[in-house]
C-alpha positions, 0 to 999 in steps of 0.5 A: 082418749086416743092419742093424736099425732100431729105433723107440724112445722109447715109452718110453726105458726099454724102448728102452735094454733093447732096445739092451742085449739086441740087443747081448748076443745078437749077442755071444752068437752071434758071439763076441768083442766083436761088437755089432749094426749098428743105428740107433735113431729115438727119438720123443718119447713126450710128443708120442705120448701127447698125440696118443693120450691127450690128443686121441684122435687115432689119425691123428696118432699113426700119423703120428709112427710113420710118420715114424720108420719113414721115418727108418730107411729113410733110415738104410739099415736093412734091417728095423724093430722097434718097442720098444713093443707097442701101437704095432704096431697101426699096422703094417698102415697103414704097412708097405705104403708102405715098402721094408723090412719090420717084424718084428711083435712079436705074430707073434714072441710068438705063435710063442713061445707055440705053441712052448711048447705052450700053447693059452690065454694071458693078455695084459697090456699097456696098454689098446690092446694088451689091447683091440684085435685085433692080439694075439688075431688073431696068437694065433688064427692059431696056434690059441691063445686070448687071455684078456683081463683084466677092466676093473678089471685092465686099468685097474690094468695100464694105469695102473701102466705109465703112472705107474710103469714108463715112468718107470723106477719098479719097486716091490715092491708093483706087482710083487706086484700083477702076480704076483697077477694072473698067478696069477689068470689061471691059474684062468681057463684061462691056461697062461701070461701074455704080458708085452705091454708092453716095460716089464713084463719089467723088473718081473716077473722070471724066478722071480717066479712058476712060471707061464710068462711070455713077455717080449715084449722078449726074444722080439722081440730074439731074433727080430730077431737071427735076422732080422739074421743071415739 
């Protein structure tokens, strides 16, 4: 089994969920007490947030992710996953300089949406995920339309992710707010919703809505296990 390199810490909450899921999936596939060969480079989220939000310094934020990726190369990982959606916007800048590949979360998620037979899907996440092009582009390559929340919806989703979910706070009120948004997206033509922040699947659970939701954490981890098993 190939060694998985994980860039974590963005946040530690979803990184812990990645570790759990990757090992559960490995045990499901290989049986016994099998666990995944992996290494985690956990960055300081505060330093990242200070760069991105505090100073608006995308170059400094990218440098944090590049340094983490280089640590995983040094640790002899065979490929890299990032346990955070919006950070994948830096992959095109970093990947050409590394000897090992990234497994891009947007590509894996777009493939899952296509496999479900949907032609349009809503995209939820932090502002960088909802407002930049890397998700719509990945979906468009497979003939899928990305439906982006409006400004008030983006503000609500982004703010609750930062103030609550990344701090391990999951309230029923916020859960109801997200479900209401998802059900509203259906009226705009969305056949489902991408939970495009790796903390959202810890809030919106299977069965909370009858609209298909796509847990990017689950999808990414399953793709990582498939890649690790070759």
